[in-house]
C-alpha positions as CSV (number, residue, x, y, z in Angstrom):
1,M,-57.4,149.9,124.9
2,K,-54.4,149.2,127.0
3,G,-56.5,147.3,129.4
4,V,-58.4,145.4,126.5
5,K,-55.0,144.5,125.1
6,I,-53.5,143.1,128.3
7,A,-56.7,141.4,129.1
8,G,-56.1,139.5,125.7
9,F,-58.9,140.4,123.7
10,K,-58.1,140.3,120.0
11,E,-61.5,140.7,118.4
12,P,-65.1,141.3,120.0
13,S,-67.4,138.3,121.0
14,P,-70.7,138.4,119.2
15,I,-72.5,140.0,122.2
16,Q,-69.9,142.7,122.5
17,E,-70.0,143.5,118.8
18,M,-73.8,143.8,118.8
19,V,-74.5,145.8,122.1
20,I,-71.4,148.1,122.4
21,P,-72.7,150.5,119.7
22,I,-76.2,150.5,121.4
23,I,-74.9,151.4,124.8
24,E,-72.6,154.0,123.3
25,K,-75.7,155.5,121.9
26,G,-77.2,155.9,125.2
27,E,-80.3,153.5,124.5
28,D,-81.6,151.0,127.0
29,L,-81.0,147.4,126.4
30,V,-82.2,143.8,126.9
31,G,-79.4,141.4,126.1
32,Q,-79.7,137.7,126.2
33,A,-76.4,135.7,125.8
34,H,-75.1,132.5,127.6
35,T,-72.9,132.9,130.7
36,G,-69.5,133.1,129.5
37,T,-69.8,135.0,126.4
38,G,-67.9,138.3,127.4
39,K,-71.1,140.2,128.7
40,T,-68.9,142.0,131.5
41,A,-66.8,143.8,128.9
42,A,-69.8,144.1,126.7
43,F,-71.4,146.5,129.3
44,G,-68.3,147.5,131.1
45,L,-66.3,148.9,128.1
46,P,-68.9,151.4,126.8
47,L,-70.0,152.6,130.5
48,M,-66.3,153.1,131.4
49,N,-65.7,154.7,128.1
50,K,-68.6,157.2,128.9
51,I,-67.0,157.8,132.4
52,A,-63.6,158.4,130.8
53,K,-64.9,161.0,128.4
54,G,-66.9,162.9,131.2
55,E,-70.4,161.8,129.7
56,I,-71.4,160.4,133.1
57,E,-69.9,160.2,136.4
58,R,-71.4,157.0,138.1
59,A,-72.4,153.5,137.1
60,L,-74.1,150.8,139.1
61,V,-74.2,147.1,138.3
62,I,-76.2,144.7,140.2
63,T,-75.3,141.2,140.4
64,P,-77.1,138.1,142.3
65,T,-74.2,136.8,144.4
66,R,-71.1,138.2,146.3
67,E,-68.9,135.9,144.2
68,L,-70.3,137.3,141.0
69,A,-70.0,140.9,142.2
70,T,-66.3,140.3,143.1
71,Q,-65.6,138.9,139.6
72,V,-67.2,141.6,137.6
73,S,-65.7,144.3,139.8
74,D,-62.3,142.7,139.4
75,E,-62.8,142.7,135.6
76,L,-64.1,146.2,135.3
77,Y,-60.8,147.3,137.5
78,H,-58.6,145.6,135.2
79,L,-59.9,146.9,131.9
80,G,-60.3,150.5,133.2
81,R,-57.4,151.0,135.5
82,F,-55.2,152.7,133.0
83,C,-57.7,155.5,132.9
84,G,-58.0,156.1,136.7
85,I,-61.6,154.5,137.0
86,R,-62.1,153.2,140.5
87,T,-64.6,150.2,141.2
88,I,-66.0,149.1,144.6
89,T,-67.9,145.7,145.5
90,V,-71.0,146.2,147.8
91,Y,-72.2,143.0,149.6
92,G,-73.4,141.7,152.7
93,G,-71.8,139.8,155.6
94,V,-69.1,142.6,156.2
95,G,-69.5,146.0,157.7
96,Y,-71.1,149.0,156.1
97,G,-68.4,151.6,157.0
98,R,-65.9,151.3,154.4
99,Q,-68.5,150.8,151.5
100,I,-70.2,153.9,152.5
101,A,-67.3,156.0,152.7
102,L,-65.9,155.1,149.2
103,I,-69.2,155.5,147.6
104,N,-69.8,159.0,149.2
105,K,-66.1,159.8,148.1
106,G,-67.3,159.4,144.5
107,V,-66.0,156.1,143.5
108,Q,-67.2,155.8,139.8
109,V,-68.5,152.2,139.5
110,V,-70.4,150.2,142.3
111,V,-70.9,146.5,141.8
112,A,-73.5,145.4,144.3
113,T,-75.6,142.5,145.5
114,P,-79.4,143.4,145.8
115,G,-79.9,142.8,149.5
116,R,-77.0,145.2,150.5
117,L,-77.6,147.7,148.2
118,K,-81.4,148.1,149.1
119,D,-80.5,148.4,152.7
120,L,-77.9,151.1,151.9
121,Y,-80.7,153.0,150.2
122,K,-83.3,152.5,152.5
123,K,-81.3,153.5,155.6
124,G,-80.4,156.8,153.7
125,K,-76.6,155.9,153.8
126,I,-75.8,156.8,149.9
127,D,-78.4,159.4,149.1
128,N,-75.9,161.1,146.8
129,F,-75.2,158.0,144.9
130,N,-77.2,158.7,141.6
131,P,-75.9,156.6,138.8
132,E,-76.5,157.4,135.3
133,I,-76.2,154.0,134.1
134,V,-77.6,150.7,135.7
135,V,-77.1,147.3,134.7
136,L,-78.7,144.1,135.7
137,D,-76.4,141.3,135.2
138,E,-77.7,137.5,135.4
139,A,-81.2,138.9,135.9
140,D,-82.7,135.4,135.7
141,E,-80.5,134.1,138.4
142,M,-81.7,137.1,140.5
143,L,-85.1,136.2,140.0
144,D,-84.6,132.3,140.8
145,M,-82.9,133.7,144.0
146,G,-85.9,135.6,145.1
147,F,-84.5,139.1,144.5
148,L,-87.4,140.4,142.2
149,E,-89.1,142.6,145.0
150,E,-85.5,144.1,146.2
151,I,-84.9,144.9,142.5
152,K,-87.9,146.8,142.1
153,E,-87.4,148.5,145.3
154,I,-83.9,149.8,144.4
155,F,-85.1,151.3,141.2
156,E,-87.7,153.3,143.4
157,Y,-84.2,155.2,144.7
158,I,-82.6,155.4,141.3
159,P,-83.2,158.7,139.2
160,Q,-85.5,158.2,136.1
161,N,-83.2,159.7,133.6
162,R,-80.9,156.9,133.4
163,Q,-79.8,154.3,131.0
164,T,-80.7,150.8,132.1
165,L,-79.2,147.5,130.6
166,L,-80.4,144.2,131.6
167,F,-78.6,140.9,130.8
168,S,-80.0,137.4,131.1
169,A,-79.2,133.9,129.9
170,T,-82.8,133.0,129.9
171,M,-85.9,135.3,129.2
172,P,-88.6,133.8,131.4
173,E,-92.0,135.8,131.6
174,P,-91.2,137.6,135.1
175,I,-88.1,138.9,133.3
176,K,-89.9,140.4,130.5
177,V,-92.4,142.0,132.8
178,L,-89.5,143.4,134.8
179,A,-87.8,144.9,131.7
180,D,-91.2,146.7,130.6
181,D,-91.3,148.1,134.1
182,I,-87.8,149.5,134.3
183,L,-86.5,150.3,130.9
184,T,-87.7,152.7,128.3
185,T,-88.2,151.6,124.7
186,P,-85.2,149.2,124.9
187,Q,-83.3,147.4,122.1
188,F,-83.5,143.7,122.4
189,I,-80.3,141.7,121.4
190,S,-80.0,137.6,121.6
191,V,-76.9,135.9,120.6
192,V,-78.8,132.8,121.2
193,G,-79.4,130.8,118.2
194,K,-83.0,129.7,117.3
195,D,-81.7,126.1,117.0
196,E,-79.9,126.0,120.4
197,S,-82.7,127.3,122.5
198,T,-81.6,128.3,126.0
199,T,-78.7,125.7,126.3
200,N,-75.3,126.1,124.6
201,N,-74.4,124.2,121.5
202,V,-70.7,124.0,122.5
203,I,-71.6,121.9,125.6
204,E,-72.2,118.0,124.8
205,Q,-75.1,117.0,127.1
206,V,-75.2,113.2,128.1
207,Y,-77.3,111.5,130.7
208,Y,-77.3,108.0,132.1
209,V,-80.4,106.3,133.4
210,I,-79.4,104.2,136.6
211,D,-80.6,102.5,139.5
212,E,-80.6,104.5,142.6
213,S,-78.1,102.3,144.3
214,Q,-75.5,102.9,141.5
215,R,-75.3,106.8,141.8
216,D,-72.2,106.9,143.9
217,R,-70.5,104.2,141.6
218,A,-71.5,106.1,138.5
219,I,-70.2,109.3,139.5
220,V,-66.9,107.7,140.8
221,K,-66.5,105.9,137.7
222,L,-67.3,108.9,135.4
223,L,-64.7,111.0,137.4
224,E,-62.2,108.2,136.7
225,T,-62.8,107.8,133.0
226,E,-63.6,111.2,131.7
227,K,-61.0,113.5,130.7
228,I,-61.5,116.3,133.4
229,K,-59.3,119.4,133.8
230,K,-61.6,120.9,136.3
231,C,-65.3,120.1,137.2
232,I,-68.6,121.0,139.3
233,V,-70.6,118.1,140.5
234,F,-74.1,119.6,141.4
235,C,-76.2,118.0,144.3
236,R,-79.9,119.2,145.4
237,M,-79.2,119.2,149.2
238,K,-76.5,120.7,151.6
239,R,-76.2,117.2,153.3
240,E,-75.6,115.4,150.0
241,V,-72.8,117.9,149.2
242,D,-71.1,117.1,152.7
243,R,-71.7,113.4,152.4
244,L,-70.6,113.0,148.6
245,T,-67.4,115.1,149.3
246,E,-66.4,113.2,152.3
247,H,-67.1,110.0,150.0
248,L,-64.8,111.3,147.2
249,Q,-62.1,112.5,149.6
250,A,-62.0,109.2,151.2
251,I,-61.2,107.4,147.9
252,G,-58.5,109.9,146.8
253,F,-60.3,112.7,144.8
254,N,-59.0,116.2,145.0
255,A,-62.7,117.4,146.1
256,R,-64.1,120.2,148.1
257,G,-67.6,121.1,148.9
258,I,-69.5,124.4,149.0
259,H,-73.0,125.5,150.1
260,G,-75.1,128.3,151.8
261,D,-74.2,126.9,155.3
262,L,-70.4,127.5,154.9
263,E,-69.1,130.8,156.6
264,Q,-68.2,133.3,153.8
265,T,-64.5,133.0,154.4
266,E,-64.8,129.2,153.9
267,R,-66.7,129.8,150.7
268,D,-64.0,132.4,149.5
269,E,-61.4,130.1,150.4
270,V,-62.8,126.9,148.3
271,I,-63.4,129.4,145.2
272,K,-60.0,130.9,145.2
273,A,-58.5,127.4,145.6
274,Y,-60.6,126.1,142.7
275,R,-59.6,129.2,140.4
276,R,-56.0,128.6,141.2
277,N,-56.4,124.9,140.2
278,Q,-55.6,123.7,143.8
279,I,-58.9,121.9,143.7
280,Q,-60.1,119.7,140.8
281,I,-63.6,118.8,141.9
282,M,-66.0,121.2,143.2
283,V,-69.3,119.6,144.8
284,A,-72.0,122.4,145.2
285,T,-75.5,123.3,145.7
286,D,-77.2,125.5,142.9
287,V,-77.1,128.4,145.3
288,A,-73.4,128.3,146.1
289,A,-72.3,128.1,142.4
290,R,-74.6,130.8,141.1
291,G,-72.7,133.4,138.9
292,L,-69.6,131.2,139.4
293,D,-67.4,132.2,136.5
294,V,-64.3,130.1,136.6
295,K,-62.1,129.2,133.6
296,Q,-61.2,125.8,132.2
297,V,-64.2,123.9,133.8
298,T,-64.4,120.8,131.3
299,H,-67.2,119.0,132.9
300,V,-70.4,119.7,134.9
301,F,-72.0,116.7,136.6
302,N,-75.6,116.6,137.8
303,Y,-75.4,114.2,140.6
304,H,-79.2,114.6,140.9
305,I,-81.6,116.1,138.5
306,P,-82.3,119.8,139.3
307,F,-85.6,120.6,140.6
308,D,-86.5,122.9,137.5
309,P,-85.6,123.5,133.9
310,Q,-84.0,126.8,134.4
311,S,-81.6,125.4,137.1
312,Y,-80.6,123.0,134.4
313,V,-79.5,125.7,132.2
314,H,-77.4,127.6,134.9
315,R,-75.7,124.4,136.0
316,I,-74.5,123.5,132.7
317,G,-73.5,127.0,131.8
318,R,-70.7,126.8,134.2
319,T,-68.8,124.8,131.4
320,G,-68.5,125.6,127.8
321,R,-67.5,129.4,128.4
322,A,-66.1,131.9,126.2
323,G,-66.7,129.7,122.9
324,K,-64.8,126.6,124.4
325,S,-66.4,123.2,124.6
326,G,-67.6,121.5,127.7
327,K,-69.6,118.4,128.8
328,A,-72.6,118.2,131.0
329,I,-73.3,114.7,132.3
330,T,-76.6,113.9,134.3
331,L,-77.5,111.0,136.3
332,V,-81.1,110.1,136.4
333,S,-83.0,107.4,138.0
334,T,-85.7,105.3,136.2
335,E,-88.1,107.3,138.8
336,E,-86.9,110.6,137.5
337,F,-86.6,109.9,133.8
338,K,-90.0,111.6,133.1
339,E,-88.8,114.8,134.6
340,L,-85.8,114.7,132.5
341,Q,-87.8,114.5,129.4
342,R,-89.8,117.7,130.7
343,I,-86.4,119.6,131.0
344,Q,-85.4,118.4,127.6
345,K,-88.6,119.7,126.1
346,E,-88.6,122.9,128.1
347,V,-85.1,124.0,127.6
348,G,-84.3,122.6,124.0
349,A,-81.5,120.5,125.3
350,N,-80.0,117.9,123.0
351,M,-79.2,115.1,125.3
352,T,-77.5,111.8,124.4
353,L,-78.3,108.7,126.4
354,A,-75.1,106.9,127.4
355,T,-73.8,103.8,129.5
356,I,-70.7,103.4,131.3
357,D,-68.7,100.1,130.4
358,I,-67.2,98.6,133.6
359,N,-65.8,95.5,131.8
360,G,-67.2,93.1,134.6
361,E,-65.0,94.3,137.4
362,S,-66.1,92.8,140.6
363,L,-68.4,94.7,143.1
364,S,-67.6,95.5,146.6
365,N,-69.4,94.3,149.5
366,E,-70.7,97.6,150.0
367,D,-72.2,97.7,146.5
368,N,-73.6,94.1,146.8
369,F,-75.4,94.9,150.3
370,S,-76.8,98.2,148.6
371,T,-77.9,96.4,145.6
372,L,-79.8,93.9,147.6
373,E,-81.4,96.3,149.7
374,S,-82.5,98.3,147.0
375,I,-84.1,94.9,145.4
376,V,-85.8,93.9,148.8
377,R,-87.1,97.4,149.5
378,E,-88.5,98.1,146.1
379,T,-90.1,94.9,145.2
380,N,-93.8,94.2,146.0
381,I,-94.6,90.8,147.5
382,S,-96.5,88.4,145.1
383,E,-99.2,86.0,146.4
384,L,-97.6,83.4,144.1
385,A,-94.4,83.8,146.2
386,T,-96.0,83.4,149.4
387,D,-97.8,80.3,148.4
388,F,-94.4,78.7,146.8
389,I,-92.4,79.5,150.0
390,D,-95.3,77.8,152.0
391,S,-94.8,74.5,149.7
392,M,-91.0,74.3,150.3
393,E,-91.7,72.3,153.6
394,D,-88.5,70.1,153.0
395,M,-86.0,73.0,152.7
396,D,-84.5,74.7,155.8
397,Y,-86.1,78.3,155.6
398,H,-82.6,80.0,156.0
399,E,-81.1,77.9,153.4
400,F,-83.9,78.7,151.0
401,V,-83.6,82.6,151.6
402,E,-79.9,82.3,151.2
403,R,-80.3,80.6,147.9
404,V,-82.6,83.0,146.6
405,V,-80.4,86.0,147.7
406,T,-77.3,84.3,145.9
407,L,-79.6,84.0,142.8
408,L,-80.5,87.7,142.8
409,L,-77.0,88.6,143.2
410,E,-75.5,86.5,140.5
411,E,-78.1,88.0,138.2
412,K,-77.3,91.4,139.2
413,R,-73.7,90.8,138.8
414,S,-74.4,89.6,135.2
415,L,-75.7,92.8,134.4
416,S,-72.9,94.9,136.1
417,T,-70.7,94.9,133.0
418,Q,-72.2,98.5,132.5
419,I,-73.6,101.2,134.5
420,G,-76.7,102.7,133.2
421,Y,-79.8,101.3,130.9
422,D,-79.3,101.3,127.2
423,L,-81.9,102.6,124.8
424,D,-84.1,99.4,124.4
425,A,-84.3,99.1,128.3
426,V,-85.2,102.7,128.7
427,N,-87.9,102.6,125.8
428,S,-89.3,99.4,127.7
429,M,-89.5,101.4,130.8
430,I,-91.3,104.2,129.1
431,D,-93.8,102.0,127.5
432,K,-94.3,100.2,131.1
433,Y,-94.7,103.6,132.6
434,H,-97.4,104.7,130.1
435,G,-99.0,101.4,130.4
436,E,-99.5,102.0,134.1
437,Q,-100.5,105.6,133.7
438,K,-103.2,104.4,131.3
439,V,-104.5,101.8,133.8
440,A,-104.4,104.4,136.6
441,H,-106.4,106.8,134.6
442,K,-108.9,104.2,133.7
443,N,-109.2,103.1,137.4
444,N,-109.6,106.6,138.5
445,H,-112.4,107.2,135.8
446,Q,-114.3,103.9,137.0
447,R,-114.0,105.2,140.7
448,K,-115.4,108.7,139.7
449,R,-118.3,107.1,137.7
450,R,-119.2,104.7,140.6
């Protein structure tokens, strides 16, 4: 209780209130709750209480990433330090020796990543470690990262007479199957409301439909205009993280990038600086930010739309934590709009279309060139255009091209009082897309008949 008071808890969160009595009874449990809702204390307090009372001797917590393992271990340490409960974090990338020695000496709580834990069991290094309670934390993220087989193998080494707790923000079918395999008649607890599906209601979700050439300009304008305390900008690829980070740093933003190619020491350095508010903007890939639990993240930006709906859930879950509000902003090109609709449908996200008013500010030469290049590359040549150019014999060809380019640029500038298409424009694009799909379907059908 002293640890709880120092941690600042005054009353239990919904997940804590619902699952602590079940864990105290010794029953297996599947708990569904968004990240940042107090899950660590929800399972940590009762398992440490059991250790303190002598009901069990050992507990194991399995997490998807080293960063999350460190966070969970630190929180358990601070909650349990006054009753002498010792914790250790077990992960790859460092030597085995100290980890094995501490486990075999009888440390009570082990927080581990799947890969290193499986190696230790497989090589017979921790044969005496038989936890009576096992927790799978962020199970859906472990599934997304490809750890399902490692998890199954780990449970072959753990005694059957254990209490097993599984926590997950989402419940895809493979997680339900895993729960059936490793849990015994579990209680199912969810604090995800029926009307909020798999995304968090305290997160305002906004999207901008933009031209591809506007993407950098849009993210810069949003970073300038949103009231950001701390944010994460998600990119799909490592090279995008590096390029965007350099771009943001070059124009004066306090940004750092993080992805899987960085050395672990570099990743730790970035995360520590981010937690200490020495960095305002973290540019990251999905893998690098998995399980990252940082307070005061006010905004999440999807520089590119994620590859799948569950990645969207995990990304936006970095903000709006512990009941606080947050904002998730997604940039989507006209070509990606259908994919956004699929994500909205599958995860039940309540997204709002928005535009960025830029008050007719002048475009840089770089923006102009990018805009023109985009138009040239994306426009199909019409036969009418070819015939018209051939008819302009009395005008110098170079002068003619200059006039056309100038006209294009002026037209584009007239549209540059905002970034992003409004609802009418988006609906027009949707209608055009559906029309093209009908024509394509009809043509395919006719070809098949022929």
